N, C-alpha and C positions, 0 to 999 in steps of 0.2 A: 294394129298399127301403133297404138299407144305403147303396147308392150315392146314392140320392135324399136320404137324411138327411144324408149327408156333404156334398152340394152345398148344402143349406139351411144347414148349420152353417158352412160356409166363407163363405157370403153374409152370415150374421149377424155373423161375426167381422170381415169386411171393413167392414161398415156401422159397427160399433162403433169400429173403428180409424180410419176416415175422418172420422167426425162430430167428434170432438174436434179433429182437425187443422184442419178447415175453420173451426170456431169460433174457435180461437186466431188463425188468419190474419185472420179478420174483426175480431177484437178489436185485433190489432196494426195492421191497416189503419185501423180506426176510431180508435184512439189516435193514430196517426201523422197522420191527417187533422186531428184536433183540434189537434195541435201546429202543423201548417202554418197552419191558420186563425188560431190565436193569434198566431203570428209575423207573419203578414200584417197583422193588425189593428194590432199594436204598431208595425210598420214604417210603416204609413199614418199613425199618430198622430205618430211621430217626424219624419215628413216635413212636418208641418203648418207653414205660416207664417200667423200671425194677429196682428193689431195693433189696439190700441184707442187712440184719441186723446181726451183729456178736457181741460176747463179746469182749470188749477191753482187751488189755494186762493187766494181773493182776486180771481180773474178770473170775473166773472159773465157774460161774453160780450157785454156792452154797455158802452161807455165814452162819457161825455159830454165833449166837447173843445171848445176854442176854435178859431178859425181858425189854421191853420199850426201847431197843436200836435202834438207828436210824443210818442207813448206807447209803452211796451214792455209787452207782455202775455205771460204765461207759460202753458204748457200741459204736460200730462204724457203721455208715450208709454209704453204698456204692451205689452210683447212677450208675447202670449198663446199664441204658438206653442211648439213643442218644440225649435226650433233657435235659436241666437243669430242676430241679424239686424241689418242696418244699413238705416236709412231715409233717403231723400232728403226734404228739407223744401221745400215750395213754398207759394205763396199766389196767389190769383187774385181779380179783381174786375172789375166792368163799369162803367167810367167813360165813359158814352156821350157826354157833352159835353166830355170831356177837360179837366176843370177842375183836376185835380191831386191826386186821392186817391192814396195810395201806401202800399205795405207791402213788407217784405222779411224773410226769416228771418235771425236773428242768426248762425246757422251754417248750412252747406250740408247737413250730414247728421249723424245721431246713431246710435251703435251701442248696442244694448240686449241684455243677456243674456236667455235664455229665462226666462219667468215673472218678469221684473224690470221696473222702471220707470226712466225718465230724464226730467228736466225739459228743456224747450226754450222758447225765447222768440222772438217776432216783434216788429218795430217797425212801427208804424202812424202815418201822418201825414195830417192834414186839409189841404184846399186853402188857399192863401194868401187867396184872395178868391172872389167869386161863389158863396158858400154862406151860408145864413142859418139862424136858429133852427129846429131840427127836421129840417133836411136830414141825410141819413145815407148811409152806404155799408156794404154787407155784404161782408166778405172771407171767402173760403173757404180755410181753412188745411188743408193736406193733408200726410200722411206716406205715402211709398210705399216698399215693400220693394225693396232692390236685388237680392234673390234671387228674388223672385216679383212681377212687375209687376202681377199681379191682386190682390195683397195691399196694401191701402191703407185709410186712414181719414181722415175729414174732420170739421171742425166749422166753424160760422159765427161769426165775430167781427164785431160791429157797432160802427161809430164814428158818433156822432151829435153835431151841433153844439149847443152848450149853449143853453138857453132860460132867461132871455133872454141875449143875447150881452153879456157884461160890457164888452168893448172890441172895436170893429170899425170899419173905415173903408173907404169906397168912393172911387175916384178915376177921373174921366173927363175927356175933352177936350170942352169945351162946344161948340166950333165945328169939331170934327173933329180927328183925330190924324195927318193926312197933309197936308203942305204942300211947296211947291217954291220955289226961288229961284235967283238967279244967284250966282256966286262973289263973295265980299266982302260979300254982303248978310246981313241978320239977319231971320229969320222968328220970329213969336211965336205961342205957343199959349196959349189961355185954359183953365186947369186948374181943375176944380171938385172940391172935397173935401166929402164928407158923412160926418158921424159917425153910423154906423148901430149903434153900441153903446149900452149903457144907462148910460154914465158920461161926464161931461164930461172933456175931455182937451185938452192942448196938444200937437199932433202936430208932429214934426220932419219936415223936407223934405230929400231928398237927390237928387242927380243921379248916375246910374250911369256905367258905362263909356262913354268917348267915343272914336270912331275918331280916327286920326292927324290932327292939326291942327284938328279940330273943337272948338268950345267951346260950353258951354250954361250958363245961369244962371237961377235963379228970383228973382222979385221979393221974396220973403220966405223966411226960413229956418224959421219955425214958423207954425202956424195953430191958434188956440184955438177949439174948437167945443163947444157943448152937445149932448146927445143929439138926434138928428134934424135938427140944424142943418147948413147948408152954407156954404161960403166959397170964394173963388176966388183964384188968383194967376197971374202970367204966367211962362211958360217961354220964354226967348229963346235961339234957336239961331243961332250964327254959322257961315256957310258959308265954308270956307277958300278962299283964292285957288288953292291947289294941288289942289283937288278935281278928280277925273278925270271923263271923259265917262261918263255913266250912273251916277255914284256916288250913293249914298244913305247916310244914317246913321239907324239905329234907336237911339234914346236912351231909356233908362228913367228915369222920375222916380217916386220912391217916397215915401210918407207913412207915418211910423212912430209907433206908440204908445210913449211914453217911460216909462210906469209900470213900476216894477220888478216882475218876475214875469209881465208881459204884453208885454214889449218884443220878443217874437217876432212880434207881430201887426203887419201893415202892409198897405197897398194900393199898387198901382202902375199906371202908365200908360206904354205904349210909343208914342212918336211916331216918325214916319218922314218924314225930310226929304230931298228929292231935288234934285239940282243940274241946272239947266236948260242951263248953258253950260260943262260940264266940259271940262278940258283933254284933248287927245289926246296920250297918252304912247306911246313905243315905243323899242325899242333892238334893234340887230342886231350880232352878233359873228361874225366869220369868222377863219380862220387861213390863213397862206400855205401850209400843208400840215398834214394831220392825222396823218401817219405819217412818222417820221424814224428814223435810226439813229445810234448813239453807240458809241464804243469803251469798253472797261472803264476805269472811273475818270474818264471824260470827261463833257463837258457839251454839250448841244445846245440851240439857241435856236429858238423859234417866234415869228413875228411875228403878233400878234393885232390885228385892226382892229375898233374899236367905233364904231358909227354911231348917232347920235340920229335915229331915224325918227319922232319925235314932231313936234308943230307949234310947240313953244315951247322955249326954252333950258332945259336940264336938266343935273343932275349925276348921276354914276353911281358905284356901289360894286362892287368886284370881290372874289371869294372863290376860294380854292383848295380842292380836295378832297384826299383821301388818295392817296398813291402806294404802290407796293410796298415791302416791308421793305428798308431799306438805300438806297433811292432818295430823292431830294429834288427839290422843285420850288419855284420862286419867281417873283414878278412884278416887273417894273420899277417898278410903282406899283399901289396898291390903290384909287385914287380918281381920277375925272375930273371936274373942276369946269367948270361953265358951258359945256357943249357946245351949240353952236347947232344948229338943225334941219338935218338932212342933213350935218352936219359929222362928220368921222371922226378918231378919235384912235388912235395906234399904241401898243400895249402889248407888251412883250417877256416871253414865258414861257421860263424856263430849266428844263431837266430834267437832273439828274445821276444817274449810276448808280455803284454801288460798284466799287472796283478788282477785287474777286474775281469780278465777273460773268463769265459764260461765254456763248458764242454762243447766240443766240435767247432769252436772258433778255429780259424786257420789262416795261413798266409803263404803266398808264394815267396820265393827268394831267387832272383835271377842273377846269374854270374856269367861273365864272358871273359875270354882270354884271346889275345891277338898278338901277332908278331910285331915287335917294335920297329922292325925294318920294313915290312910290307904288311900293313894292317888289314888288307883284304884276306889274309890267311888267319882264320880265327875259328873258335869253337865256343859253344855255350851250353848251359844246362839250367834247369829250373828244379828247385827242391820244394816240397810241400810239407809244411809243418802244421800239425793240428794240436789242439789242447785236450789233455785228459785230466780228469779230476781224481786225485788219489783217494783211496779208501782209508779212513782214519782207524786207529786202534787195531790194525792188522799188520802183518809183515809186509813192508813196502818193497822188499827186495824184488828185483825183476831179473828175468833171465836174458832179456834181449836189450841190446844197446838202444834199439829203436824206441824203447819205453823209458829212457833215462830222463832225468830232470830232477830238480829239487822239489820235494813235496811241500 
């Protein structure tokens, strides 16, 4: 019995000793687990990227504009995340008819501190023409986190053409906007102007950019029209004698509102005039050699041959490109006047190298030639000149011109 009682007593003591230890470990483990969970949650929140985009005060999200009016609208970016962030700004829209709606951010990106705001602005512009009262475009303004591409925010900004349109003008060619003719002839377009605005106006008329040698004039410089009224004028286009084969000229004629505050409004017409009997231009240039050698401090000459491959007498202009540092190049002349078809002119290109040159130093020399009447007709070539070192106390005579130069 004594031994049995002793065994029971030992078991009871062991149970009492073990129970508190297990309980403390559980508490420690339990407390430690709670700390880990707390740290994990905090870390998750610290890693959040979140952004809000709103209209700034005074921007109601809808703007009424005239044709060709440009407006600047402001927005507010709020960084609702727990990290500082930088956002790329962008805007998109769907101009199915490609009539000229446009927008762009005034800056490319904005940086915002956590839980802070920054203002941003975008510029919006209505088309010059082909829009009428009530027409509109919705632009999607977007900010996107540079650190988390899934973090972005957008709002819709609407631009709507004013009702009624205070000033507006339409311009068309009554009998078509494409004509053709021979060199030296004049073709005429009948241009119709309609005042589609709500106000009487005396519109000014302008002719835009003209290609080389082309001229164009309108029969009147202004046209006065009441609302809904139309009027016409003539646009005369002179085809130059120098016009090339297949040449055409797109000429813009514009009609402008003159009223202060509305003078950004205009309408325009593009006419396309094609030449029936354009000149055939052409030029070819070759050299007696494309590679030669020169001694240090010496000069080498290249003979260039320029041929008029066109069908009529023409004049030509020549240009030189850059050469290597210390080297120089020159031409015997930079212009050729009145070269007949298939006639060839000889031009001399000189290339000089510096005295301190060493063997195998070299330089390119670029030469171009172009028609003085139509500069798109051109030719060019590149020469390669290298340095040779002469051998002293021996016969320096050379058999090839390509080895010429002063020793």
